[in-house]
C-alpha positions as CSV (number, residue, x, y, z in Angstrom):
1,M,0.0,0.0,0.0
2,T,1.4,3.4,-1.0
3,V,1.6,6.0,1.7
4,E,0.6,9.4,0.3
5,T,2.9,12.4,0.9
6,T,1.8,15.9,0.5
7,V,4.0,19.0,0.0
8,Y,2.5,22.3,1.1
9,K,4.3,25.4,-0.3
10,A,3.6,28.9,0.8
11,A,5.1,32.4,0.7
12,R,6.6,31.6,4.2
13,V,6.4,29.0,6.8
14,W,7.1,29.9,10.5
15,T,8.2,26.7,12.1
16,L,9.0,28.1,15.6
17,D,11.9,25.7,15.4
18,P,14.9,27.6,16.9
19,Q,17.2,25.7,14.6
20,R,15.3,26.7,11.5
21,P,12.5,29.2,12.2
22,R,11.5,29.9,8.6
23,A,10.9,27.7,5.6
24,E,9.3,27.7,2.2
25,A,7.5,24.4,2.3
26,L,6.4,21.4,4.4
27,A,6.1,17.7,3.5
28,V,3.4,15.7,5.4
29,R,3.2,11.9,5.6
30,E,1.1,9.8,7.9
31,G,-0.1,12.7,9.9
32,C,3.4,14.0,10.8
33,V,5.8,16.5,9.4
34,L,8.3,14.7,7.1
35,A,10.4,17.8,6.2
36,A,10.5,21.6,6.5
37,G,12.8,23.8,4.5
38,T,13.4,25.1,1.0
39,L,11.0,23.9,-1.7
40,A,13.8,21.9,-3.2
41,E,14.7,20.3,0.0
42,V,11.2,19.4,0.8
43,R,10.5,18.0,-2.7
44,A,13.6,15.8,-2.4
45,A,12.5,14.4,0.9
46,A,8.9,13.9,-0.3
47,G,9.8,12.0,-3.4
48,P,8.5,12.3,-7.0
49,E,5.1,10.8,-6.3
50,A,4.1,13.4,-3.7
51,R,1.2,15.6,-4.4
52,E,1.6,19.4,-4.1
53,V,-0.7,22.0,-2.6
54,D,0.2,25.6,-3.5
55,L,-0.9,28.0,-0.9
56,G,0.3,31.0,-2.8
57,A,0.9,34.1,-0.8
58,A,-0.2,32.5,2.4
59,T,1.8,32.3,5.7
60,V,1.8,28.9,7.4
61,V,2.1,28.7,11.2
62,P,2.0,25.8,13.6
63,G,-1.4,24.7,14.7
64,L,-3.1,27.4,16.8
65,V,-4.6,26.2,20.0
66,D,-7.1,28.0,22.4
67,A,-5.8,27.2,25.9
68,H,-9.0,28.1,27.7
69,A,-12.4,27.7,26.1
70,H,-15.8,26.0,26.4
71,L,-17.0,23.9,23.5
72,H,-20.5,23.2,24.8
73,G,-20.9,26.8,25.8
74,L,-19.9,27.9,22.3
75,G,-22.3,25.5,20.7
76,R,-25.1,26.7,23.0
77,S,-24.4,30.3,22.2
78,L,-24.4,29.5,18.4
79,T,-27.8,27.8,18.6
80,T,-29.7,30.0,21.2
81,V,-30.5,33.7,21.3
82,R,-27.4,35.8,20.8
83,L,-27.4,38.9,23.0
84,E,-23.9,40.2,22.4
85,R,-23.8,44.0,21.7
86,A,-27.5,44.4,22.5
87,A,-27.6,48.1,23.4
88,S,-30.5,48.0,25.9
89,V,-33.0,45.8,27.8
90,E,-35.6,46.6,25.2
91,E,-33.3,45.2,22.4
92,V,-32.8,42.0,24.4
93,V,-36.5,41.5,24.7
94,R,-36.9,42.1,20.9
95,R,-34.3,39.5,20.1
96,L,-36.0,37.0,22.4
97,A,-39.3,37.5,20.7
98,D,-37.6,36.2,17.5
99,A,-36.0,33.2,19.1
100,P,-35.4,30.2,16.9
101,A,-36.7,26.8,18.0
102,S,-33.1,25.8,18.9
103,S,-33.1,28.4,21.7
104,F,-35.4,26.2,23.8
105,Q,-34.2,23.5,26.2
106,G,-37.4,21.8,27.1
107,D,-39.7,24.7,27.5
108,W,-37.0,27.1,28.8
109,L,-36.0,29.9,26.6
110,L,-32.2,30.4,26.6
111,G,-29.9,33.3,25.6
112,K,-26.4,34.4,26.2
113,G,-24.1,37.4,26.0
114,W,-25.8,40.4,27.6
115,D,-23.6,43.0,29.3
116,Q,-25.1,45.8,31.3
117,N,-21.9,47.8,30.9
118,D,-23.0,48.4,27.3
119,W,-26.4,49.9,28.4
120,P,-27.3,53.5,29.4
121,G,-26.6,53.7,33.1
122,A,-24.7,50.4,33.2
123,A,-27.1,49.0,35.8
124,F,-28.1,45.4,36.1
125,P,-31.5,44.6,34.6
126,G,-34.6,43.4,36.3
127,R,-37.2,40.8,35.6
128,V,-40.1,43.2,34.9
129,E,-39.5,43.5,31.2
130,L,-39.1,39.7,30.8
131,D,-42.2,39.0,32.8
132,A,-44.3,41.4,30.6
133,R,-43.3,39.5,27.4
134,F,-42.9,36.0,28.8
135,P,-45.3,35.6,31.8
136,T,-45.4,31.7,31.7
137,T,-42.3,30.7,29.8
138,P,-39.2,30.4,31.9
139,V,-36.3,32.5,30.6
140,C,-32.7,32.2,31.5
141,L,-30.2,34.6,29.9
142,T,-26.5,34.1,30.8
143,R,-24.3,37.2,31.1
144,V,-21.4,37.6,28.7
145,D,-18.9,36.3,31.4
146,H,-21.1,33.3,32.4
147,H,-20.9,34.4,36.0
148,A,-24.5,35.9,36.2
149,A,-27.9,35.0,34.9
150,W,-30.9,37.2,34.2
151,V,-34.1,35.3,34.7
152,N,-37.8,36.0,34.8
153,G,-40.4,35.4,37.5
154,E,-41.4,32.0,36.1
155,A,-37.8,30.8,36.2
156,L,-37.5,32.0,39.8
157,R,-40.7,30.2,40.7
158,R,-39.5,26.9,39.2
159,A,-36.2,27.3,41.0
160,G,-37.9,28.0,44.3
161,I,-36.2,31.4,44.7
162,T,-38.2,33.8,46.8
163,R,-37.5,36.9,49.0
164,S,-36.9,34.5,51.9
165,T,-34.2,32.5,50.0
166,P,-30.8,33.3,51.5
167,D,-27.8,34.0,49.4
168,P,-25.9,30.7,48.9
169,Q,-22.2,30.5,49.7
170,G,-20.3,32.0,46.8
171,G,-23.4,33.6,45.3
172,R,-25.7,36.6,45.3
173,I,-29.4,37.0,44.7
174,L,-29.8,40.6,43.7
175,R,-32.8,42.2,45.4
176,D,-34.8,45.4,45.1
177,A,-35.5,47.9,47.9
178,R,-38.4,45.6,49.2
179,G,-36.1,42.5,49.3
180,E,-37.6,40.9,46.3
181,P,-35.3,39.1,43.9
182,T,-34.7,41.3,40.8
183,G,-34.0,38.4,38.5
184,V,-30.2,38.7,38.5
185,L,-28.3,35.8,40.1
186,V,-24.5,35.9,40.5
187,D,-22.2,32.9,40.5
188,N,-23.4,30.1,42.8
189,A,-26.9,31.7,43.0
190,M,-27.4,30.4,39.4
191,D,-27.2,26.8,40.5
192,A,-30.9,26.6,41.6
193,V,-32.0,27.7,38.2
194,T,-29.7,25.3,36.4
195,A,-31.0,22.5,38.6
196,A,-34.6,23.3,37.7
197,M,-33.9,23.4,34.0
198,P,-34.2,20.2,31.9
199,A,-30.9,18.8,30.6
200,P,-30.3,19.1,26.8
201,T,-31.2,16.0,24.8
202,R,-28.4,13.9,23.3
203,E,-29.4,15.3,19.9
204,Q,-29.1,18.9,21.2
205,L,-25.8,18.2,22.8
206,E,-24.4,16.7,19.6
207,T,-25.7,19.6,17.5
208,R,-24.1,22.1,19.8
209,L,-20.7,20.3,19.9
210,R,-20.6,19.9,16.1
211,A,-21.4,23.6,15.6
212,A,-18.6,24.6,18.0
213,L,-16.0,22.3,16.4
214,E,-16.9,23.5,12.9
215,R,-16.6,27.1,14.1
216,C,-13.2,26.5,15.7
217,A,-11.8,24.9,12.5
218,R,-13.0,27.9,10.4
219,V,-11.2,30.4,12.7
220,G,-8.0,28.5,12.5
221,L,-7.9,26.4,15.7
222,T,-6.4,22.9,15.5
223,G,-7.0,22.3,19.2
224,V,-8.9,23.5,22.2
225,H,-8.3,23.2,26.0
226,D,-11.8,22.8,27.3
227,A,-12.0,24.4,30.7
228,G,-14.4,22.3,32.7
229,M,-16.1,19.7,30.5
230,D,-19.4,18.2,31.8
231,L,-19.5,14.4,31.7
232,D,-22.2,14.1,29.0
233,A,-20.2,16.2,26.6
234,F,-17.1,14.2,27.3
235,R,-18.9,11.0,26.5
236,V,-20.0,12.4,23.1
237,L,-16.5,13.4,22.3
238,Q,-15.2,10.0,23.5
239,A,-17.5,8.3,21.0
240,W,-16.5,10.5,18.2
241,D,-12.8,10.1,19.0
242,A,-13.1,6.3,19.0
243,A,-14.9,6.4,15.6
244,G,-12.2,8.7,14.2
245,T,-14.6,11.6,13.6
246,L,-13.4,14.1,16.1
247,P,-11.9,16.7,13.8
248,L,-9.8,18.8,16.3
249,R,-7.6,18.0,19.3
250,V,-9.4,18.5,22.6
251,Y,-7.5,18.7,25.9
252,A,-10.4,18.4,28.4
253,M,-10.4,19.6,32.0
254,A,-12.9,17.7,34.1
255,A,-15.6,19.8,35.7
256,G,-14.4,19.8,39.3
257,Q,-17.0,22.2,40.7
258,G,-20.0,19.9,41.0
259,E,-20.9,16.4,41.8
260,E,-19.6,15.0,38.5
261,R,-16.1,15.4,39.9
262,H,-16.5,12.1,41.7
263,G,-17.0,10.2,38.5
264,Y,-13.9,11.8,37.0
265,L,-11.8,11.0,40.1
266,E,-12.9,7.4,39.9
267,Q,-12.1,7.2,36.2
268,G,-8.7,8.9,36.5
269,P,-6.8,10.5,33.6
270,W,-7.8,9.3,30.1
271,H,-6.0,9.4,26.8
272,G,-7.5,8.8,23.3
273,R,-6.5,9.7,19.8
274,H,-7.6,13.4,19.5
275,L,-9.2,13.6,23.0
276,T,-7.3,13.7,26.3
277,M,-8.5,14.3,29.8
278,R,-5.7,14.6,32.4
279,A,-6.7,17.9,34.0
280,V,-9.4,19.2,36.3
281,K,-10.9,22.7,36.5
282,F,-12.1,24.5,39.7
283,L,-13.4,28.0,40.1
284,A,-12.0,30.1,43.0
285,D,-14.1,33.2,42.3
286,G,-16.5,35.0,39.9
287,A,-15.9,37.6,37.2
288,L,-15.0,41.3,37.3
289,G,-17.9,42.4,35.2
290,S,-20.5,41.1,37.6
291,R,-18.4,42.1,40.7
292,G,-17.9,38.5,41.6
293,A,-14.1,38.5,41.3
294,A,-12.7,38.1,44.8
295,L,-10.6,41.2,45.9
296,H,-8.5,41.9,48.9
297,E,-10.1,45.3,49.2
298,D,-13.5,46.8,48.3
299,Y,-14.5,47.4,44.7
300,S,-13.8,51.0,43.8
301,D,-17.3,51.4,42.4
302,E,-19.2,49.4,45.2
303,P,-17.9,50.1,48.7
304,G,-18.4,47.1,51.0
305,Q,-18.4,44.6,48.1
306,R,-15.2,42.4,47.7
307,G,-16.6,39.7,45.4
308,L,-17.2,36.0,46.0
309,L,-15.2,32.9,46.7
310,L,-17.1,30.1,45.0
311,L,-15.6,27.4,47.2
312,S,-14.3,27.8,50.7
313,P,-10.4,27.9,50.9
314,E,-10.5,24.6,52.8
315,E,-12.8,22.9,50.2
316,L,-10.8,24.2,47.3
317,E,-7.6,22.9,48.8
318,A,-9.1,19.5,49.6
319,R,-10.4,19.0,46.1
320,A,-7.2,20.2,44.5
321,Q,-5.1,17.8,46.5
322,A,-7.4,14.8,45.9
323,F,-7.1,15.3,42.1
324,M,-3.3,15.9,42.3
325,A,-2.9,12.6,44.1
326,R,-4.9,10.9,41.4
327,G,-2.5,12.2,38.7
328,F,-4.5,15.2,37.4
329,Q,-3.1,18.6,36.5
330,V,-5.1,21.1,38.6
331,C,-6.3,24.2,36.8
332,I,-8.0,26.9,38.9
333,H,-10.0,29.9,37.7
334,A,-8.8,33.1,39.5
335,I,-9.8,36.6,38.5
336,G,-9.5,38.9,41.5
337,D,-6.3,39.5,43.5
338,R,-7.6,37.7,46.6
339,A,-8.5,34.7,44.5
340,N,-5.1,34.7,42.8
341,T,-3.3,34.8,46.2
342,L,-5.4,31.9,47.4
343,V,-4.9,29.9,44.2
344,V,-1.1,30.3,44.2
345,D,-1.1,29.2,47.8
346,V,-3.3,26.1,47.1
347,L,-1.3,25.0,44.0
348,L,2.1,25.4,45.6
349,R,1.2,23.8,48.9
350,G,-0.8,21.0,47.2
351,A,2.0,20.2,44.7
352,E,4.5,20.0,47.6
353,R,2.3,17.8,49.7
354,T,1.5,15.4,46.8
355,G,4.8,15.6,45.1
356,T,3.2,16.7,41.8
357,Q,5.2,19.7,40.8
358,A,5.8,18.0,37.4
359,L,2.0,18.1,36.7
360,R,2.3,21.7,35.5
361,H,-0.6,23.1,37.5
362,R,-2.3,26.1,36.0
363,V,-3.8,29.4,37.1
364,E,-6.7,30.1,34.7
365,H,-7.1,33.8,33.8
366,A,-4.5,35.1,36.4
367,Q,-6.2,38.4,35.7
368,I,-5.6,40.7,38.7
369,L,-2.6,40.0,40.9
370,R,-0.6,41.7,43.5
371,P,3.0,42.1,42.4
372,R,4.3,39.6,44.9
373,D,1.9,37.0,43.6
374,I,3.1,37.5,40.1
375,Q,6.6,36.8,41.3
376,R,5.5,33.7,43.3
377,L,3.6,32.3,40.3
378,G,6.5,32.8,38.0
379,A,9.2,31.6,40.3
380,A,7.2,28.3,40.7
381,G,7.0,27.9,36.9
382,L,3.2,27.6,37.0
383,V,1.2,28.0,33.8
384,A,-0.5,31.3,33.5
385,S,-3.5,30.6,31.2
386,V,-4.5,34.1,30.1
387,Q,-6.9,35.6,27.5
388,P,-5.7,38.7,25.5
389,T,-9.1,39.7,24.3
390,H,-10.4,39.9,28.0
391,A,-8.1,42.9,28.4
392,T,-9.4,44.7,25.3
393,S,-13.0,43.9,26.2
394,D,-12.6,45.1,29.8
395,M,-10.2,48.1,29.4
396,R,-12.9,50.7,29.1
397,W,-14.3,50.0,32.6
398,A,-11.7,48.0,34.5
399,Q,-10.3,51.0,36.3
400,T,-13.8,51.9,37.5
401,R,-14.0,48.6,39.2
402,L,-10.4,48.5,40.5
403,G,-9.0,52.0,40.7
404,P,-5.5,52.8,39.3
405,E,-3.3,51.1,41.8
406,R,-4.7,47.6,41.3
407,L,-4.4,48.0,37.5
408,K,-0.7,47.6,37.9
409,G,-1.1,43.9,38.3
410,A,-4.1,43.4,36.0
411,Y,-3.9,41.6,32.6
412,A,-0.1,41.6,33.2
413,W,1.1,39.2,30.6
414,R,4.6,40.7,30.2
415,S,5.1,40.8,33.9
416,L,4.0,37.1,34.3
417,K,6.3,36.0,31.5
418,D,9.2,37.9,32.8
419,A,8.7,36.4,36.2
420,G,9.0,32.9,34.8
421,A,5.4,31.8,34.2
422,H,4.6,29.6,31.2
423,L,2.1,31.6,29.2
424,A,-0.7,29.8,27.4
425,L,-3.1,32.1,25.5
426,G,-6.8,31.5,24.8
427,S,-10.1,33.4,24.4
428,D,-12.4,31.9,27.0
429,F,-15.0,31.5,24.2
430,P,-18.0,31.9,24.1
431,I,-17.3,34.7,26.6
432,E,-15.1,36.2,23.9
433,N,-15.2,35.4,20.2
434,P,-13.2,32.2,19.3
435,D,-11.4,34.1,16.5
436,V,-7.7,33.4,17.4
437,L,-6.5,36.1,15.1
438,A,-8.2,38.6,17.3
439,G,-6.2,37.1,20.2
440,L,-2.9,37.5,18.3
441,Y,-3.8,41.1,17.6
442,A,-4.8,41.9,21.2
443,A,-1.7,40.3,22.6
444,R,0.5,42.5,20.5
445,T,-1.3,45.8,20.7
446,R,-3.7,45.8,23.7
447,Q,-6.0,47.8,21.4
448,D,-9.5,47.3,20.1
449,A,-10.1,46.6,16.4
450,K,-10.2,50.3,15.6
451,G,-6.8,50.9,17.2
452,W,-8.0,52.5,20.5
453,P,-6.3,53.6,22.7
454,E,-3.4,55.0,20.7
455,G,-0.3,53.1,21.7
456,G,-2.3,50.4,23.6
457,W,-3.8,50.1,27.0
458,R,-0.9,49.7,29.5
459,P,1.4,48.9,26.6
460,G,4.2,47.7,28.8
461,E,2.3,44.5,29.2
462,C,2.2,43.8,25.4
463,L,3.8,40.7,23.9
464,S,6.0,40.7,20.8
465,A,4.7,39.2,17.6
466,T,6.7,36.0,18.1
467,E,5.7,35.7,21.7
468,S,2.1,36.1,20.8
469,L,2.3,33.3,18.3
470,E,4.2,31.1,20.7
471,G,1.4,31.8,23.2
472,F,-1.1,30.1,21.0
473,T,1.2,27.3,19.9
474,V,4.2,26.4,22.0
475,G,2.5,27.6,25.2
476,P,-0.6,25.4,25.0
477,A,1.6,22.4,23.9
478,W,3.6,22.8,27.1
479,A,0.5,23.3,29.2
480,S,-0.9,20.0,27.9
481,F,2.3,18.0,28.1
482,E,2.6,17.8,24.3
483,E,5.7,19.9,23.6
484,V,7.5,17.0,21.9
485,R,4.6,16.5,19.5
486,R,3.1,19.9,18.9
487,G,3.6,23.6,18.9
488,R,6.4,23.7,16.3
489,L,6.8,22.4,12.7
490,K,9.7,20.0,12.9
491,P,10.3,16.6,11.2
492,G,8.6,13.9,13.3
493,M,6.1,16.3,15.0
494,D,2.4,16.2,14.3
495,A,1.3,17.9,11.1
496,D,-1.0,20.5,12.7
497,F,-0.8,23.8,11.0
498,V,-2.8,26.8,9.7
499,A,-2.5,28.9,6.5
500,L,-3.2,32.6,7.0
501,S,-3.8,35.4,4.5
502,E,-1.5,37.7,6.6
503,D,1.9,37.2,8.3
504,P,1.4,37.3,12.1
505,V,5.2,37.6,12.7
506,E,6.6,40.1,10.3
507,G,3.3,41.7,9.1
508,P,1.8,44.8,10.7
509,A,-0.5,44.0,13.6
510,P,-3.5,45.9,12.2
511,A,-3.6,43.5,9.3
512,L,-4.6,40.8,11.6
513,V,-8.0,42.5,12.2
514,D,-9.2,41.6,8.7
515,A,-6.9,38.6,8.1
516,R,-8.5,35.3,6.8
517,V,-7.9,31.7,7.7
518,L,-7.2,29.9,4.4
519,A,-6.8,26.3,5.7
520,T,-6.7,24.4,8.9
521,V,-4.9,21.1,9.0
522,V,-4.9,18.6,11.9
523,A,-2.7,15.5,11.7
524,G,-2.2,16.1,8.0
525,A,-6.0,16.2,7.3
526,E,-7.6,19.4,6.1
527,V,-10.5,20.2,8.5
528,F,-11.2,23.6,6.9
529,R,-10.3,25.1,3.5
530,E,-11.5,28.5,2.4
531,E,-13.7,28.2,-0.7
532,G,-11.9,29.4,-3.9
C-alpha cells in the first residue's frame, strides 16, 4: 500500500523551530511533518510521487490552540438567542421575541451574551420587562462572562427562589428595595435555576458540539483546551474520537466544581486519539464584570463589596489535593487578586504535599494579581493561562472597578512571562469570540479593532509578535504535556498547521484584524479550507 505524501508550499512557513525558524514548504506523511525547509529540500524528501498544494501568498504557522475555552458553551451560544452587543434591555426583549426553536431547552428559553456595561446607566437589569413579554415561559439569559444569569419570574418560581431564600455560599441574589429578587443571580446563586432546567437532549448536545467544532476549524484552531467539561459532553467526544470523527484535538479539563467530579476522580486521567483528559478545572471566584471577582479590598465602584469565593479555601484545597494525588493537572479559575493569592497558595502547597510539581498546575485567567503573587507564580513555573481579548474587552471600565493602583497587576502578561510563568493564551470562548487572530492582535497591541487607545492600554504588558504566536502554539503544547509532539513544525512532530492570509510575525499588527484563515490542518488532514 502506497503512503501518500503531500507537499505544502507557501510564501513563508514559520516553524518556531529555533534551529530553522523559517521555511518555504512542508512535507506531510502519515499525519506528521516529514520535512520543512526550502522547496527543493522538501520535494527531495517527499519524493517524486508526492502531491503538491500551492498555498500561494499564504503564511503557514504551527497549529493554533485556544488554551482556555468552552466547546459546549460555544455550541449553545451559536444555537440559542445571541445577546452580544445588545444596546438595551428593550433590544434584548426584541431579540428574544424572534428566538429560533433551537433556543429552547425543554420549554425554557435560553440566551447568552448580555452585558449591562453596554447599556445606558450600566445598571443590572430586572425581571419586569421579561415578565411582561414571557409571563409563563421560563427565561434564562447568561451574562457575557457566564458568571451571572438574568431570569424572569417563572424561572425564579420553578427554581424555588423567593424573597426568603438566603444567598448561597459563593453567590448573590440581587434584590430590590423591598427585598424581592430582581431576577439577576450571580455565580453560585445560578445553581438553583440550572438544577430546575431540563438537561439538553443527546441530539441537542451533539448539534451544539458539532457547531462549536466547525466554528473552531473555520477560525484556524487545530486544538482547544476545554476548561471544565461536563460528563455528558465528554462521553459524546469520546465516542467521536473512538470512531475517528473528532476533527480537532481537545484537551479536556474535568468539571471539578459539581458532583460530576466524583466520576472523574474514579475514572482517572484518560487518553484517546484526539481527546485527552488529564486535568481538572475549579473556580475560586467569579468575574470582574459582575463584581464576583474576589478582591483583597473593596470594589472601587461598590464600597463594601469584595466579590465571591465560590468554594471555601478549605474545600478548594481538599479538592485540588485529591485530584493531584490521582495524577490530574489542577487548573483553577482566578480573576481577583484575593482569589489569585489563594490559588497560588493552594497550588504550591498542594504540589509540595502530593509531590506533583511535574504536573504543571495552572492558574486560569490570572487576571488581577498583587506584584508579589506575580513573582511567586512565575518563580514556581506555574502555567498562566491568560486571554488577551479579555483585556481589550474590559479596558474601558476595568479602572472603574479596580482603581488605578490595582491595575498595575491586571492583565499583566509581560510581567508574568518575565517572572518565569509559562504563558498559554486563549479566548475563554464563548465569553469572547473564538477568533484566534483577534487574540494574536490583542496580545501584540492591547487595542480594540479600531486601534484604540493609541499606543495600547498599559502597553508595557504587550507581547511581541513571536511571543504572541508562541502563546497560541508552544504555550498550549507545554500546558498540555505535548511539547515534543506539537507547537512547532519539525520533522517527526504532528502535522497540525494553519494557513493565513497575513503574516502574524513580520506583518503589521492591524492587518490581523481583517486577516483570513485559508486552511486548517490537523494530523495532516484538512478540516477547513476557504472556498476558492
